C-alpha angles and dihedrals in degrees: 000000000000118000093231091055092052091050094052093045092051091048092050094047094044094047089065099049144019128242122264089264088054091244112158117238106252100213118027126186108244099186101108133093103012126157120226136192127177111224138050104286120194116235093005090136094063126095092230092058113116110229097168091119095051124106119264116226146149124236144278092068136169115185095187094067089054092061134079125273103240132163089226093062112110096234087073121188093323091063096036094256090281123147121260127170133127126316137180131215125193133182127185114203140165122240110219117229087238088072092066110117092017132117108246129188138165118227124203117194092199142337122188106241155347092347125186118191124205131189117197090341097311121116114237096187147285132265117192101185108083095205099055123098117223142171137206130208109240099175100108095039102054127097108214115215093022139077117280129191127214115192130186126196113201118194116193093147100109103089143223095032102140138041091219138033109298104174122216132252142022091333098163133053126290122209137190112220119201120181143155115272085255106059149129110279123245106277084004097141120081119179126188134168105216096172122038134169135148089262102045144357135202112224116196116198120190113190124188109209122191128207109199094174127099092240134069113259130207111211142173117223111206124188127189123185120208144167133198086268103039127038091192108048091142142338134210131179134179136172122217143155124241119207118231114283093002144115131221133192111224120197122207128181118205125184119219121199121215092000122207101237122220116235134149088257095045107025096186114181132200128199125220109207108196124192129189109209126194118182088351090302123118107238097169137013132183136177124212126185119217141157134233111231141123127227130194133175124199135153089233099053103015119214115354124192114194089346096307123109113243129182116222110237096185144160134203116240132188119215103251123107099214112241090014091059114207095335104130102212109174092235092050091052092046092050090052090058091046090054092049092049093047089052090058100255117142096185143036133200111212097222118226110340142027110289129224121286089241090058093051091045089054091049089053094046099042099034113252122148115231136210099198111209128200111189146012093207142012124201098334114064134216095206131029097255104027129123094290086077090064103028101103094047100037112025095097096049093044095046094045089048090057094048099045092042095049105031096104097056109109090199091068110089101159137034116214120203099191154341129242092333110209095222092047095126095057133088088238090064091056090051091049092049090052090047092053093043090051091053091052094048092053086064105027129021095164096084133049125238131234142162134199112259125190128187116264103207093274135089107314090216089061086075092062094101090055092048090049088061088064132070091220122027112229113211120198110202093332106097091119086075093057098097094051091041089054090056090052097040107020095176094058117117111208132204118177098226094187132018137172114258091229090059093063097121098042090047092048091053093051091048094048098044100047124060092199090060102078098186151294139270110203120216095262139005092183137022115253142189119262130024080086118219101009108141093019127141118204144183124256108269094040121108104290133220140032129321094260092052102053142013103259101187129181083044102090102167146033121275097188096101127113086223122044128225095272094048100261114145111230119219090259087063092057091047093051092047091050090054097049104031144036097227095092125040107164134032134161132200138157127241111234109252117238110254098233131253085028122073130214112241123202129208133209097276098032133101122202110281103262127176142189090242141121092175110103109147115195094027098086111150094010121117117258124187115238119195123202121188110203144173088195117095093243141012131216120204122207130187114196089344093306115122109237101178147322121229136178118254104184129135087277088063090042088249090292133119118192124198130188106216129182102233120246129151122264140064122338114196129186117196127196112224128201125174089350093304125116106236110167139009143201124199138201121187130198110247127221125220119311108276110157146013122243120201120201118186120198090219138015099228143013139202120264090232099119085243108069123102139204118200113210120191114206117209127182115223136186122240091276094051096258114144113254104217095186098054113125105163122140116262124208122205127205128182126205120184134019100337140087135206107256096182148334130214145161104193094250108132091197096055106100097187113130117274093216100060144102097249142045137170118247115246119204086349099305144092137165134224122188118206121201123201125236126215091270125087121224144090121318119200121198116200118194120192133181130174112270095010130096115255118263126214135197127184121208127189119221116197 
């Protein structure tokens, strides 16, 4: 059973009852039983408003992904041509009498965008930035023993406000927080590990405690550290007095012997259980996960984790979850991390905004390094209504929110303050960078700071003053200048924050051969919605150029990822993994032949369309290019057991062997050869006609929480069970039992069918259907039908 599922189930159960000792649950999931209406509705914030005709739903929710992709939608190509607009959410809830005399707040993990929250008709405040978490104190506004109404107006109507798909709505979790008037503040625990070795570690815990009473309070703050193995990894205790209506930060230092160190390979986590005691009675208790690890960055030794040098093999990732849109289901965020790890990445850059808490929790738990990024722009915008509109008024609150929210995540090793800032060549940009860096260092001095800098058509060296305002210089597409830059500025530490997928080998060599280059983050690790057409390849006669030059509809997403929207690893993913890791040594794919007289055209972020396929009907006898990626010194290629050729595949050949093969049906086999011996092999088989449907679920069961997800990959096979890579028939999905279809997809960025639907065409033989649980346990049956094929069934248990 997954940890995230247990947490949600406990929150749901505990929100409906109290413990035997009548203690109130401190943090209660508030996602269920909301009402939603698309449109700007007068008086929707008032208690007397009649919302009976509104839609019932549970959060998280993104209304944009439910709409149609249409070139007339105001988000345009940047937002994937999805609808936006204004929407309202309302929830009616009872306040138990037990909450009298308590401090009560509502906590939103993220609302896109321009949210205004009301309680019983009174406005609590606005928050423009859709990626910032925020909370409001409800204590003085609630009516215990009676019905109360919380209403949220979400305004995503001013377009274009993002360069990628943003989604619309309350797309992350909402919580109700109920505490004693003497309690640990929201985000009030900050944990660092200033001294770490294999024998001992110093854990420093700073706890902000609030006294919301009119009298001074003497308290004891007790902290216990634990792991899954040891319940008593360390203990700290301190007594102090809090003045009336005040808050105080209390620092404790706890020594841990023989610490379990956090690394991507061994992501060991500790928990800090903190209790506030008054008159020997526990009045508040919190639990914070953290990791013990040390990080260091130098030009001489690069990035060191726990004293060992480590190259960053990273990828940039936007926040959407494909067919689920922006909805940040815990399982969707966890699966994203699983896919990144399985593709060989050890790091992710959260471009270009703070990610969900669930995503960071999964990075901690599964072992993925994080560059946590705040903004895409500062004072000069890239679109009419983007963050530049709010920067001067909101940057400090939004940046501080990111740092204090995320400071305890061991996965985060770098803070990023921006991406390709428009004013980067000006003195004002240097001042702003120093301002942002100073704000970070007031809160956290344990991590360095970077931002992604791209050339601006002028002398690259003119950006030196801006880079000097950072601890680590982020290079976008400019790593080739690193050796000469090192001669000019030898103390500079360089991370390539974005790279072209096609430059994988050249980038890898620069990373490996220079200590001062700590790694790379390819653009991108995964396909994403919006920024429509980036990474595309196209045929002559199609609309030419890049996504900023022409409207490329029906393209409504980016195809530059190593992993596509349904989770399939493209050949470039296997090649990159082979370069950086030892988990994959041989891989074979076929370059798509040009359909004469047309030619295939590439774009800046594309690679040649390459497929795991030896099924090319109509091309019999014509030469097809076969690519083999290999860590073996040479590769032999066989067709139907006949040796065609042997070629070297060393570093000199960029670990690639390319063969021109006259196409004929059968079995294509690549063999890795070392010292004359055949060591390893990869096989592609010609497929017959589509004959059956294969269903592959990522898990066998899910929690009946209304939140859990099962991802089911649909593959079309021939009668012998060989994958049919050209199948494109329409698939129909039907659910019986306590489950619903959350989304469908096929990875084709030109397919404009709705993502929330009960059908989807296969693309290159595959599709995806995502099933969400309800609040009822039982058996869920998925039935998949397609014309001319026998039906396929899959049973899923929900518990």
